[in-house]
Backbone as JSON, one array per atom type, in Angstrom:
{
  "sequence": "XXXXXXXXXXXXXXXXXXXXXXXXXXXXXXXXXXXXXXXXXXXXXXXXXXXXXXXXXXXXXXXXXXXXXXXXXXXXXXXXXXXXXXXXXXXXXXXXXXXXXXXXXXXXXXXXXXXXXXXXXXXXXXXXXXXXXXXXXXXXXXXXXXXXXXXXXXXXXXXXXXXXXXXXXXXXXXXXXXXXXXXXXXXXXXXXXXXXXXXXXXXXXXXXXXXXXXXXXXXXXXXXXXXXXXXXXXXXXXXXXXXXXXXXXXXXXX",
  "N": [[-12.24, 125.48, 141.18], [-9.17, 123.87, 141.49], [-5.81, 125.04, 140.95], [-4.16, 122.96, 140.27], [-5.82, 121.21, 138.93], [-6.49, 122.49, 136.56], [-4.18, 122.82, 135.24], [-2.22, 122.62, 132.35], [-0.89, 120.0, 130.14], [2.43, 119.0, 130.8], [5.39, 120.04, 129.08], [7.59, 117.94, 127.15], [10.86, 116.98, 128.24], [13.6, 119.06, 127.11], [15.69, 117.59, 125.9], [14.47, 115.18, 125.12], [12.63, 116.16, 123.3], [14.33, 117.04, 121.28], [15.39, 114.59, 120.44], [13.09, 113.46, 119.41], [12.61, 115.26, 117.36], [14.86, 114.83, 115.72], [14.37, 112.2, 115.01], [12.02, 112.53, 113.54], [12.97, 114.07, 111.39], [14.78, 112.27, 110.23], [13.0, 110.24, 109.46], [11.44, 111.64, 107.64], [13.32, 112.23, 105.61], [13.95, 109.63, 104.81], [11.44, 108.85, 103.84], [11.11, 110.6, 101.69], [13.22, 109.78, 99.99], [12.43, 107.16, 99.54], [10.04, 107.59, 98.19], [11.03, 108.85, 95.88], [12.43, 106.74, 94.72], [10.39, 104.87, 94.3], [8.81, 106.31, 92.57], [10.31, 106.39, 90.32], [10.09, 105.37, 87.21], [11.62, 104.5, 85.15], [13.67, 101.95, 83.82], [16.71, 100.85, 85.28], [19.92, 101.57, 83.8], [22.8, 99.94, 82.86], [26.06, 100.65, 82.11], [28.47, 98.78, 80.7], [31.16, 96.38, 80.35], [31.77, 93.23, 79.04], [33.89, 91.69, 80.1], [34.91, 93.17, 82.11], [35.93, 93.31, 85.39], [35.05, 95.06, 87.33], [32.56, 95.86, 86.36], [31.3, 93.39, 86.44], [31.02, 92.91, 89.19], [28.95, 94.69, 89.85], [26.91, 93.71, 88.22], [26.45, 91.26, 89.46], [25.45, 92.13, 91.96], [23.07, 93.43, 91.17], [21.71, 91.22, 90.13], [21.47, 89.56, 92.4], [19.8, 91.11, 94.0], [17.56, 91.14, 92.51], [16.99, 93.1, 90.56], [15.75, 94.4, 87.7], [17.26, 95.44, 84.66], [18.62, 97.41, 81.94], [21.27, 96.88, 79.6], [24.03, 98.73, 78.4], [26.44, 98.21, 76.33], [29.95, 98.9, 76.52], [32.67, 98.88, 74.7], [35.87, 98.24, 75.6], [38.07, 97.98, 74.02], [37.55, 98.25, 71.29], [37.67, 100.53, 68.52], [39.72, 102.06, 69.59], [38.93, 102.2, 72.19], [35.89, 102.55, 73.49], [35.16, 103.82, 75.77], [36.41, 106.22, 75.8], [35.02, 107.9, 74.21], [33.18, 110.84, 73.26], [30.49, 110.68, 73.81], [30.31, 108.74, 75.86], [31.88, 109.91, 77.8], [30.27, 111.92, 78.68], [28.55, 110.48, 80.23], [30.18, 109.25, 82.18], [32.69, 111.0, 83.39], [35.18, 110.01, 84.18], [35.71, 108.08, 82.37], [35.43, 105.3, 82.56], [34.17, 101.97, 83.09], [32.1, 100.32, 85.52], [29.08, 102.25, 84.88], [26.09, 103.38, 86.27], [22.85, 104.23, 85.57], [20.28, 105.2, 87.56], [17.32, 105.68, 89.43], [17.14, 108.36, 88.69], [19.69, 109.4, 88.84], [23.22, 109.22, 88.01], [25.64, 106.89, 88.65], [29.04, 106.02, 89.31], [31.95, 103.87, 89.8], [32.34, 100.82, 91.26], [31.97, 99.88, 93.97], [30.71, 102.05, 95.18], [28.33, 102.07, 93.75], [27.28, 99.55, 94.46], [26.93, 99.88, 97.22], [25.05, 101.92, 97.26], [22.87, 100.56, 96.13], [22.55, 98.74, 98.19], [21.74, 100.37, 100.3], [19.37, 101.48, 99.39], [17.85, 99.39, 98.5], [17.61, 97.1, 100.44], [17.32, 94.3, 100.65], [18.11, 91.11, 99.32], [20.5, 91.44, 101.95], [23.81, 92.73, 101.51], [25.78, 93.5, 103.12], [26.92, 92.48, 106.23], [24.92, 92.35, 109.26], [26.18, 92.39, 111.74], [28.59, 94.5, 113.1], [31.37, 94.14, 113.17], [31.77, 92.07, 111.34], [30.77, 93.36, 109.13], [32.66, 95.36, 108.77], [34.82, 93.73, 108.13], [33.95, 92.66, 105.69], [33.99, 94.96, 104.1], [36.7, 95.53, 104.28], [37.93, 93.32, 102.95], [36.8, 93.67, 100.43], [37.91, 96.17, 99.68], [40.58, 95.46, 99.75], [40.76, 93.88, 97.48], [39.68, 95.51, 95.35], [41.2, 97.79, 95.48], [43.82, 97.01, 96.08], [44.6, 94.88, 94.43], [43.19, 94.44, 91.88], [43.42, 96.96, 90.33], [46.09, 96.95, 89.54], [46.37, 95.16, 87.51], [44.74, 95.92, 85.49], [43.42, 97.2, 82.36], [44.59, 99.72, 81.77], [47.05, 99.82, 83.19], [48.33, 97.56, 82.1], [48.71, 98.28, 79.45], [50.66, 100.2, 79.74], [52.76, 98.68, 80.72], [53.34, 96.95, 78.61], [53.1, 94.59, 75.89], [54.85, 92.34, 75.96], [55.6, 92.02, 78.61], [53.32, 91.98, 80.14], [51.96, 89.66, 81.08], [53.68, 88.52, 82.99], [53.79, 90.69, 84.77], [51.09, 90.93, 85.63], [50.68, 88.41, 86.83], [52.54, 88.51, 88.94], [51.55, 90.58, 90.61], [48.93, 89.79, 91.18], [49.43, 87.39, 92.48], [50.86, 88.29, 94.73], [48.83, 89.76, 96.02], [46.93, 87.74, 96.47], [48.26, 86.05, 98.22], [48.16, 87.47, 100.64], [45.37, 87.76, 100.84], [44.45, 85.13, 101.09], [45.34, 84.44, 103.66], [43.84, 86.22, 105.21], [41.19, 85.39, 104.67], [41.17, 82.87, 105.81], [40.6, 83.41, 108.41], [38.14, 84.67, 108.37], [36.27, 83.36, 106.79], [33.41, 81.28, 106.04], [31.29, 79.33, 104.44], [31.38, 81.23, 102.5], [33.06, 84.4, 101.87], [32.69, 85.93, 104.23], [31.68, 84.28, 106.77], [28.68, 82.42, 106.35], [27.0, 83.79, 104.66], [26.35, 85.48, 101.63], [28.25, 88.27, 100.73], [29.32, 91.69, 100.08], [32.03, 91.38, 99.75], [32.28, 88.91, 98.48], [31.3, 89.49, 95.97], [33.38, 90.86, 94.94], [35.44, 89.04, 95.01], [35.02, 86.81, 93.19], [35.13, 87.87, 90.44], [37.83, 88.62, 90.53], [39.21, 86.21, 90.84], [38.56, 85.08, 88.42], [40.02, 86.79, 86.74], [42.57, 86.08, 87.6], [42.73, 83.48, 86.65], [42.58, 84.0, 83.92], [45.07, 85.15, 83.52], [46.67, 83.05, 84.01], [47.49, 82.35, 86.62], [48.8, 80.34, 89.19], [46.64, 78.67, 91.2], [46.78, 76.82, 93.19], [48.17, 77.26, 95.67], [46.23, 78.58, 97.14], [43.87, 77.52, 98.7], [41.59, 78.26, 100.18], [40.57, 80.54, 98.91], [40.03, 79.35, 96.43], [38.09, 77.42, 97.11], [35.95, 78.98, 98.11], [35.35, 80.5, 95.85], [34.46, 78.49, 94.09], [32.11, 77.67, 95.4], [30.57, 79.99, 95.23], [30.21, 80.3, 92.49], [28.31, 78.45, 92.0], [25.94, 79.64, 92.48], [23.01, 81.19, 91.17], [22.96, 83.97, 90.61], [25.6, 84.64, 90.24], [26.17, 83.17, 88.03], [24.44, 84.08, 85.92], [25.42, 86.59, 85.58], [27.92, 86.27, 84.65], [30.89, 86.79, 82.65], [30.8, 85.26, 80.28], [28.2, 85.25, 79.48], [27.03, 87.6, 78.59], [25.45, 90.39, 76.82], [27.33, 91.55, 75.1], [29.3, 89.67, 74.85], [31.8, 88.09, 73.0], [31.2, 85.74, 70.33], [32.84, 83.45, 70.32], [33.53, 83.2, 72.96], [31.31, 82.66, 74.38], [29.11, 80.82, 76.58]],
  "CA": [[-11.37, 124.41, 140.67], [-7.81, 124.17, 141.91], [-4.85, 125.27, 139.87], [-3.59, 121.67, 139.86], [-6.73, 120.53, 138.02], [-6.57, 123.19, 135.26], [-2.83, 122.9, 134.7], [-2.08, 121.9, 131.08], [0.13, 118.97, 130.13], [3.79, 119.52, 130.82], [6.17, 119.8, 127.88], [8.63, 116.96, 127.35], [12.18, 117.57, 128.46], [14.2, 119.52, 125.86], [16.49, 116.54, 125.29], [13.55, 114.26, 124.47], [12.08, 116.85, 122.14], [15.35, 117.03, 120.24], [15.44, 113.23, 119.89], [11.9, 113.3, 118.56], [12.81, 116.07, 116.17], [15.82, 114.13, 114.87], [13.68, 111.04, 114.47], [11.08, 113.0, 112.52], [13.76, 114.48, 110.23], [15.29, 111.05, 109.6], [11.88, 109.55, 108.81], [11.04, 112.44, 106.48], [14.32, 112.02, 104.57], [13.76, 108.27, 104.29], [10.2, 108.82, 103.07], [11.33, 111.3, 100.42], [14.05, 108.92, 99.16], [11.61, 106.0, 99.15], [9.1, 108.08, 97.17], [11.78, 109.07, 94.65], [12.74, 105.43, 94.15], [9.16, 104.25, 93.84], [8.28, 107.09, 91.46], [11.18, 106.24, 89.17], [9.52, 104.31, 86.37], [12.6, 104.09, 84.17], [14.51, 100.82, 84.18], [18.12, 101.22, 85.37], [20.78, 101.25, 82.65], [24.18, 99.67, 83.26], [27.1, 100.73, 81.11], [29.26, 97.64, 81.14], [31.95, 95.61, 79.4], [31.54, 91.86, 79.47], [35.01, 91.12, 80.84], [35.32, 94.09, 83.18], [35.62, 92.77, 86.72], [34.28, 96.08, 88.06], [31.19, 95.73, 85.88], [30.76, 92.11, 86.9], [30.59, 93.08, 90.59], [27.64, 95.35, 89.86], [25.93, 92.78, 87.64], [26.1, 90.28, 90.52], [24.6, 92.81, 92.94], [21.76, 93.61, 90.56], [21.07, 89.91, 90.04], [21.13, 89.1, 93.76], [18.69, 91.91, 94.52], [16.41, 91.0, 91.62], [16.72, 94.38, 89.91], [15.78, 94.33, 86.23], [17.97, 96.59, 84.11], [19.1, 97.32, 80.57], [22.71, 97.04, 79.47], [24.6, 99.5, 77.3], [27.83, 97.76, 76.26], [31.02, 99.84, 76.2], [33.81, 98.04, 74.35], [37.09, 98.92, 76.05], [39.14, 97.77, 73.05], [37.14, 98.64, 69.93], [37.78, 101.95, 68.15], [40.62, 102.72, 70.53], [38.29, 102.24, 73.5], [34.67, 103.36, 73.43], [35.04, 104.59, 77.01], [37.0, 107.54, 75.58], [34.17, 108.66, 73.3], [32.51, 112.01, 73.82], [29.19, 110.25, 74.32], [30.42, 108.08, 77.17], [32.45, 110.85, 78.76], [29.13, 112.64, 79.25], [27.97, 109.58, 81.24], [31.17, 109.11, 83.25], [33.88, 111.77, 83.04], [36.39, 109.21, 84.43], [35.9, 107.22, 81.19], [35.58, 103.93, 83.05], [32.96, 101.21, 83.42], [30.71, 100.53, 85.15], [28.29, 103.41, 85.29], [24.7, 102.94, 86.41], [21.79, 105.23, 85.67], [19.23, 104.62, 88.4], [16.61, 106.62, 90.31], [17.34, 109.74, 88.28], [21.09, 109.82, 88.98], [24.2, 108.35, 87.39], [26.71, 106.54, 89.59], [30.18, 105.24, 88.84], [32.71, 103.17, 90.82], [31.53, 99.65, 91.57], [31.57, 99.78, 95.38], [29.73, 103.1, 95.45], [27.06, 101.6, 93.19], [26.78, 98.43, 95.27], [26.48, 100.39, 98.52], [23.79, 102.62, 97.02], [21.84, 99.52, 96.01], [22.35, 98.17, 99.52], [21.04, 101.34, 101.16], [18.03, 101.77, 98.87], [17.16, 98.12, 98.28], [18.45, 96.35, 101.38], [17.09, 92.84, 100.69], [18.86, 90.55, 100.44], [21.59, 92.33, 102.33], [25.15, 92.41, 101.05], [26.68, 93.85, 104.21], [26.42, 91.82, 107.44], [24.4, 93.21, 110.33], [27.23, 92.51, 112.76], [29.47, 95.58, 112.68], [32.72, 93.63, 112.93], [31.74, 91.34, 110.07], [30.57, 94.36, 108.1], [33.97, 95.97, 108.54], [35.64, 92.74, 107.44], [33.49, 92.6, 104.3], [34.52, 96.14, 103.43], [38.16, 95.39, 104.22], [38.27, 92.39, 101.88], [36.43, 94.32, 99.18], [38.93, 97.17, 99.37], [41.83, 94.73, 99.49], [40.72, 93.42, 96.08], [39.42, 96.55, 94.35], [42.24, 98.81, 95.55], [45.16, 96.46, 96.21], [44.94, 93.84, 93.45], [42.62, 94.62, 90.54], [43.92, 98.07, 89.51], [47.45, 96.7, 89.06], [46.36, 94.32, 86.31], [43.67, 96.32, 84.58], [43.85, 97.52, 81.0], [45.44, 100.92, 81.74], [48.4, 99.44, 83.62], [48.93, 96.59, 81.18], [49.16, 99.02, 78.26], [51.91, 100.87, 80.1], [53.78, 97.65, 80.9], [53.68, 96.44, 77.29], [52.62, 93.25, 75.56], [55.8, 91.28, 76.31], [55.77, 91.89, 80.05], [52.06, 92.11, 80.87], [51.61, 88.42, 81.77], [54.52, 88.44, 84.19], [53.37, 91.77, 85.67], [49.8, 90.58, 86.22], [50.88, 87.26, 87.71], [53.25, 88.92, 90.15], [50.73, 91.4, 91.51], [47.8, 88.98, 91.66], [49.99, 86.44, 93.45], [51.15, 89.03, 95.97], [47.56, 90.06, 96.68], [46.27, 86.5, 96.9], [48.96, 85.54, 99.4], [47.57, 88.17, 101.79], [43.93, 87.49, 100.91], [44.28, 83.77, 101.6], [45.52, 84.48, 105.11], [42.69, 86.93, 105.79], [40.0, 84.56, 104.54], [41.26, 81.75, 106.75], [40.04, 83.87, 109.69], [36.79, 85.25, 108.23], [35.38, 82.62, 105.89], [32.65, 80.07, 106.27], [31.09, 78.89, 103.06], [31.75, 82.36, 101.67], [34.15, 85.22, 102.44], [32.35, 86.29, 105.61], [30.7, 83.32, 107.26], [27.88, 81.64, 105.4], [26.12, 84.67, 103.89], [27.0, 86.21, 100.55], [28.45, 89.68, 101.07], [29.99, 92.5, 99.07], [33.36, 90.81, 99.53], [32.17, 87.82, 97.5], [31.1, 90.11, 94.66], [34.7, 91.29, 94.49], [36.35, 87.88, 94.92], [34.83, 85.96, 92.01], [35.76, 88.46, 89.25], [39.29, 88.64, 90.63], [39.68, 84.85, 90.55], [38.43, 84.96, 86.96], [41.18, 87.46, 86.17], [43.75, 85.26, 87.91], [42.72, 82.36, 85.7], [42.92, 84.55, 82.6], [46.51, 85.41, 83.48], [47.35, 81.77, 84.27], [48.05, 82.3, 87.97], [48.66, 79.05, 89.87], [45.75, 78.87, 92.36], [46.97, 75.73, 94.15], [48.54, 77.72, 97.03], [45.16, 79.37, 97.75], [42.72, 76.62, 98.78], [40.4, 78.95, 100.72], [40.06, 81.35, 97.8], [39.49, 78.44, 95.41], [36.88, 76.78, 97.63], [34.88, 79.98, 98.16], [35.0, 80.83, 94.46], [33.67, 77.38, 93.56], [30.78, 77.72, 96.03], [29.84, 81.15, 94.73], [29.86, 80.08, 91.09], [27.14, 77.58, 91.96], [24.76, 80.47, 92.68], [22.47, 81.68, 89.9], [23.31, 85.37, 90.38], [26.97, 84.68, 89.74], [26.17, 82.53, 86.71], [23.81, 84.92, 84.89], [26.22, 87.81, 85.42], [29.25, 85.84, 84.21], [31.31, 87.38, 81.37], [30.49, 84.44, 79.11], [26.76, 85.28, 79.22], [26.6, 88.99, 78.46], [25.04, 90.75, 75.46], [28.48, 91.91, 74.28], [30.29, 88.6, 74.85], [32.08, 87.54, 71.65], [30.62, 84.41, 70.1], [33.79, 82.4, 70.67], [33.69, 83.13, 74.41], [30.01, 82.4, 75.0], [28.88, 79.49, 77.15]],
  "C": [[-9.94, 124.78, 140.98], [-6.91, 124.34, 140.7], [-4.29, 123.96, 139.36], [-4.47, 121.0, 138.84], [-6.77, 121.19, 136.65], [-5.21, 123.29, 134.59], [-2.73, 122.05, 133.42], [-0.97, 120.86, 131.16], [1.52, 119.59, 130.06], [4.5, 119.18, 129.53], [7.23, 118.74, 128.16], [9.96, 117.64, 127.58], [12.8, 117.97, 127.13], [14.97, 118.44, 125.13], [15.61, 115.55, 124.52], [12.95, 114.88, 123.23], [13.06, 116.84, 120.98], [15.46, 115.65, 119.61], [14.26, 112.98, 118.97], [12.05, 114.07, 117.27], [13.76, 115.38, 115.19], [15.18, 112.91, 114.22], [12.72, 111.41, 113.36], [11.81, 113.39, 111.25], [14.26, 113.26, 109.48], [14.18, 110.32, 108.85], [11.44, 110.29, 107.55], [12.0, 112.24, 105.32], [14.17, 110.64, 103.95], [12.52, 108.19, 103.41], [10.38, 109.48, 101.71], [12.15, 110.44, 99.47], [13.24, 107.74, 98.65], [10.62, 106.41, 98.05], [9.79, 108.29, 95.84], [12.05, 107.76, 93.94], [11.47, 104.81, 93.56], [8.58, 104.98, 92.62], [9.12, 106.94, 90.19], [10.71, 105.06, 88.34], [10.52, 103.8, 85.35], [13.45, 102.93, 84.69], [15.96, 101.3, 84.26], [18.89, 100.8, 84.12], [22.21, 101.09, 83.16], [25.09, 99.76, 82.05], [28.2, 99.77, 81.54], [30.11, 97.1, 80.0], [31.98, 94.18, 79.9], [32.64, 91.32, 80.37], [35.55, 92.03, 81.92], [34.93, 93.52, 84.53], [34.82, 93.77, 87.54], [32.81, 96.02, 87.66], [30.54, 94.46, 86.4], [30.28, 92.21, 88.35], [29.18, 93.65, 90.65], [26.57, 94.45, 89.27], [25.5, 91.73, 88.67], [25.15, 90.91, 91.53], [23.19, 93.0, 92.4], [21.0, 92.29, 90.48], [20.63, 89.41, 91.41], [19.9, 89.83, 94.29], [17.47, 91.89, 93.6], [16.02, 92.27, 90.91], [16.84, 94.21, 88.4], [16.45, 95.6, 85.69], [18.31, 96.34, 82.65], [20.61, 97.51, 80.57], [23.05, 97.86, 78.24], [26.08, 99.13, 77.22], [28.79, 98.89, 75.87], [32.26, 99.0, 75.95], [35.1, 98.78, 74.67], [38.25, 98.8, 75.07], [38.81, 98.32, 71.67], [37.26, 100.15, 69.73], [38.69, 102.73, 69.11], [40.07, 102.83, 71.93], [37.09, 103.15, 73.49], [34.44, 104.17, 74.7], [35.6, 106.0, 76.85], [36.16, 108.41, 74.65], [33.53, 109.84, 74.02], [31.18, 111.63, 74.46], [29.31, 109.62, 75.7], [31.02, 109.0, 78.21], [31.35, 111.69, 79.4], [28.44, 111.81, 80.32], [28.9, 109.48, 82.44], [32.45, 109.84, 82.85], [35.19, 111.02, 83.3], [36.67, 108.24, 83.3], [36.2, 105.77, 81.6], [34.2, 103.29, 83.18], [33.2, 100.54, 84.77], [30.23, 101.93, 85.48], [26.84, 102.93, 85.31], [23.79, 104.15, 86.51], [20.63, 104.6, 86.43], [18.62, 105.72, 89.27], [16.9, 108.08, 89.97], [18.75, 110.26, 88.44], [21.98, 108.83, 88.23], [25.34, 108.14, 88.37], [27.81, 105.79, 88.87], [30.92, 104.7, 90.05], [31.86, 102.03, 91.43], [31.08, 99.59, 93.03], [30.57, 100.86, 95.75], [28.36, 102.69, 94.93], [26.46, 100.51, 94.07], [26.25, 98.94, 96.6], [25.22, 101.23, 98.37], [22.65, 101.62, 96.89], [21.52, 98.92, 97.38], [21.51, 99.08, 100.4], [19.61, 101.61, 100.68], [17.19, 100.52, 98.65], [17.84, 97.06, 99.14], [18.25, 94.83, 101.41], [17.34, 92.22, 99.33], [20.09, 91.42, 100.73], [22.94, 91.8, 101.84], [26.22, 92.85, 102.05], [26.11, 93.25, 105.49], [25.88, 92.81, 108.46], [25.43, 93.43, 111.42], [28.29, 93.5, 112.28], [30.89, 95.11, 112.41], [32.79, 92.89, 111.61], [31.55, 92.31, 108.91], [31.89, 95.04, 107.74], [34.89, 95.01, 107.79], [35.25, 92.62, 105.97], [34.02, 93.78, 103.5], [36.03, 96.05, 103.27], [38.57, 94.49, 103.06], [37.93, 92.98, 100.52], [37.49, 95.33, 98.76], [40.27, 96.53, 99.06], [41.89, 94.32, 98.02], [40.64, 94.6, 95.12], [40.48, 97.65, 94.37], [43.65, 98.22, 95.49], [45.57, 95.45, 95.16], [44.48, 94.25, 92.05], [43.21, 95.78, 89.74], [45.29, 97.8, 88.9], [47.5, 95.78, 87.85], [45.17, 94.66, 85.41], [44.28, 96.85, 83.27], [44.83, 98.7, 80.96], [46.87, 100.58, 82.12], [49.07, 98.52, 82.61], [49.41, 97.25, 79.89], [50.5, 99.7, 78.53], [53.06, 99.86, 80.21], [54.25, 97.11, 79.55], [53.31, 94.99, 77.12], [53.54, 92.16, 76.07], [55.84, 91.02, 77.81], [54.46, 91.82, 80.83], [51.67, 90.85, 81.63], [52.39, 88.29, 83.07], [54.1, 89.47, 85.23], [52.08, 91.39, 86.4], [49.94, 89.42, 87.21], [51.53, 87.67, 89.02], [52.35, 89.67, 91.12], [49.49, 90.65, 92.0], [48.28, 88.0, 92.72], [50.27, 87.11, 94.79], [49.87, 89.33, 96.73], [46.87, 88.83, 97.21], [46.97, 85.88, 98.11], [48.39, 86.17, 100.67], [46.11, 87.8, 101.96], [43.66, 86.1, 101.47], [44.39, 83.74, 103.12], [44.33, 85.14, 105.8], [41.45, 86.03, 105.79], [40.02, 83.35, 105.47], [40.68, 82.11, 108.11], [38.59, 84.33, 109.58], [35.79, 84.33, 107.55], [34.61, 81.52, 106.58], [32.52, 79.44, 104.91], [31.55, 79.97, 102.08], [32.79, 83.22, 102.38], [33.94, 85.58, 103.91], [31.27, 85.33, 106.09], [29.97, 82.62, 106.13], [26.86, 82.47, 104.63], [26.92, 85.38, 102.82], [27.09, 87.69, 100.94], [29.14, 90.4, 99.91], [31.38, 91.96, 98.76], [33.33, 89.71, 98.48], [32.0, 88.36, 96.09], [32.42, 90.59, 94.07], [35.63, 90.09, 94.24], [36.23, 87.15, 93.58], [35.41, 86.59, 90.74], [37.28, 88.47, 89.32], [39.9, 87.25, 90.41], [39.61, 84.59, 89.04], [39.62, 85.6, 86.26], [42.45, 86.65, 86.41], [43.85, 84.09, 86.95], [43.07, 82.83, 84.29], [44.43, 84.74, 82.45], [47.34, 84.21, 83.95], [48.1, 81.76, 85.6], [47.8, 80.93, 88.56], [47.84, 79.26, 91.14], [45.92, 77.79, 93.43], [47.36, 76.21, 95.55], [47.41, 78.44, 97.78], [43.88, 78.53, 97.86], [41.45, 77.29, 99.3], [39.76, 79.8, 99.62], [39.37, 80.46, 96.77], [38.18, 77.82, 95.85], [35.71, 77.76, 97.63], [34.41, 80.33, 96.75], [34.12, 79.75, 93.85], [32.25, 77.4, 94.11], [29.95, 78.85, 95.45], [29.39, 80.95, 93.28], [28.7, 79.09, 90.91], [25.84, 78.37, 92.08], [24.32, 81.12, 91.37], [22.92, 83.11, 89.6], [24.72, 85.51, 89.81], [27.06, 84.08, 88.34], [25.6, 83.46, 85.64], [24.61, 86.19, 84.63], [27.62, 87.53, 84.88], [29.61, 86.47, 82.86], [30.94, 86.57, 80.13], [29.02, 84.5, 78.72], [26.21, 86.7, 79.08], [26.25, 89.33, 77.02], [26.22, 91.04, 74.53], [29.59, 90.84, 74.31], [30.54, 88.12, 73.43], [31.6, 86.1, 71.53], [31.55, 83.31, 70.58], [34.01, 82.24, 72.17], [32.38, 82.82, 75.13], [29.92, 80.98, 75.53], [27.41, 79.34, 77.5]]
}
């Protein structure tokens, strides 16, 4: 028998072997994460305040993805702020809502929570498949959660004082909305990014709610107003609304 006939199969090129190895590692990691999620029998727990825009973003994401969860209200005003209690500090050392216990871990910061939900429970998706649109969704989200909302949250308003807080909030929301309106004129369809709900929409609606609370004139922002109206027609945005939460005061319920 010739040597050619007894020759064993040739090994794949080193480069191909490395690609296969990387693929196997990636699949193994995904399988382990999937198993952890599936094995987690405990219902997620959301630490939330009914009127917190950061908490509302997460409530919308949970509703859109059909994730059942329990709520643990944290009153940001009662008893000097329940977020400062020793019990809650053990949940979130930053003493802020939201915090979400899920899959055996505790997460804080609304966008980090939303992106974890997106990566572990990708349907329906909240980040567009198109990379440019995905970047735009993240840009608009950051524009709101970093550039507008923090300047009129409870911590800043306490520093400003009761007499000046309305003027302060109006000025900074107006400044942010002027920029946001221009951006949305280039990215929006029915919603912030085309015609699919994205993470940007989860940030927009709570911020418009805050603008209305602080009596900001929304007439100069027709794109923002139109998108907000369309989103509030969706069930996920309705059930997560501040007026329908377990800790909503009776006089604010709807």
